[in-house]
C-alpha positions as CSV (number, residue, x, y, z in Angstrom):
1,M,7.8,2.7,-14.0
2,R,5.3,5.7,-13.9
3,L,2.9,6.7,-11.0
4,S,0.3,6.0,-13.6
5,E,1.4,2.5,-14.1
6,L,0.6,2.2,-10.7
7,S,-2.7,3.3,-10.2
8,G,-5.7,0.8,-9.9
9,K,-3.5,-1.9,-8.9
10,E,-4.7,-4.2,-6.0
11,I,-2.4,-4.2,-3.1
12,V,-2.4,-7.7,-1.4
13,D,-0.6,-9.0,1.7
14,V,1.1,-12.1,0.7
15,K,1.5,-13.6,4.7
16,R,-2.2,-12.9,5.3
17,A,-3.7,-13.7,1.8
18,E,-5.8,-10.3,2.7
19,R,-6.6,-7.7,0.0
20,L,-5.2,-4.2,1.8
21,G,-6.8,-2.0,-0.9
22,V,-6.2,-0.5,-4.4
23,L,-3.5,1.8,-5.6
24,G,-5.4,5.0,-6.1
25,Q,-7.6,4.8,-2.9
26,T,-4.1,5.2,-1.1
27,D,-1.6,8.2,-0.3
28,L,2.2,7.5,-0.8
29,E,4.8,9.2,1.4
30,I,7.7,10.6,-1.0
31,N,10.9,11.7,0.1
32,E,11.1,15.4,-0.6
33,Q,14.8,15.4,-1.6
34,T,15.2,12.2,-3.9
35,G,11.5,12.4,-5.0
36,Q,11.6,8.4,-4.5
37,I,8.3,6.6,-2.6
38,Q,9.2,5.7,0.7
39,A,5.9,4.3,1.9
40,L,2.3,3.4,1.1
41,L,-0.4,4.9,3.5
42,I,-3.6,2.4,3.1
43,P,-6.9,3.3,4.9
44,S,-7.4,0.7,7.3
45,L,-11.0,0.9,7.6
46,K,-13.5,1.5,4.8
47,W,-17.6,1.6,5.1
48,F,-19.6,2.0,2.1
49,G,-16.7,3.8,0.4
50,L,-16.0,6.1,3.4
51,R,-12.9,6.4,5.1
52,K,-12.5,6.5,9.2
53,Q,-10.3,9.4,9.6
54,G,-7.1,8.8,11.5
55,E,-6.9,5.1,10.7
56,E,-4.4,3.9,8.1
57,I,-1.9,1.0,7.4
58,R,1.9,2.3,6.5
59,V,3.5,0.1,4.2
60,Q,7.2,0.7,3.7
61,W,8.7,0.6,0.0
62,K,10.9,-2.5,1.2
63,H,8.0,-4.4,2.1
64,I,6.8,-4.4,-1.7
65,K,8.0,-7.7,-3.0
66,K,6.3,-7.8,-6.3
67,I,4.3,-5.5,-8.8
68,G,2.7,-7.4,-11.2
69,A,0.1,-6.4,-14.0
70,E,-2.8,-6.2,-11.7
71,M,-1.3,-6.6,-8.2
72,I,1.2,-5.3,-5.8
73,I,2.2,-8.0,-3.7
74,I,3.7,-7.0,-0.2
75,D,5.3,-8.9,2.9
76,F,3.9,-6.9,5.4
77,P,5.5,-7.5,9.0
78,G,3.0,-8.3,11.5
79,E,3.1,-7.4,15.3
80,A,4.9,-11.0,16.0
81,D,7.5,-10.1,13.1
82,E,8.3,-6.6,14.3
């Protein structure tokens, strides 16, 4: 799958049934040696489209459960799960 195919998909946490953001409004953490995506960095607070600096949710690639036509489903561990 190409990065352009991921852009615009909603990111949804299956445990909390919560929309975390849209890929394209997120940053990717990429391993420089292998070129593989290691994590999605999602801004955690938005207010009228503006991002509060320094606040983000880091979702490791292993927590992505399904990439569908319109959504990316993640199983993000909460504080109790860690």
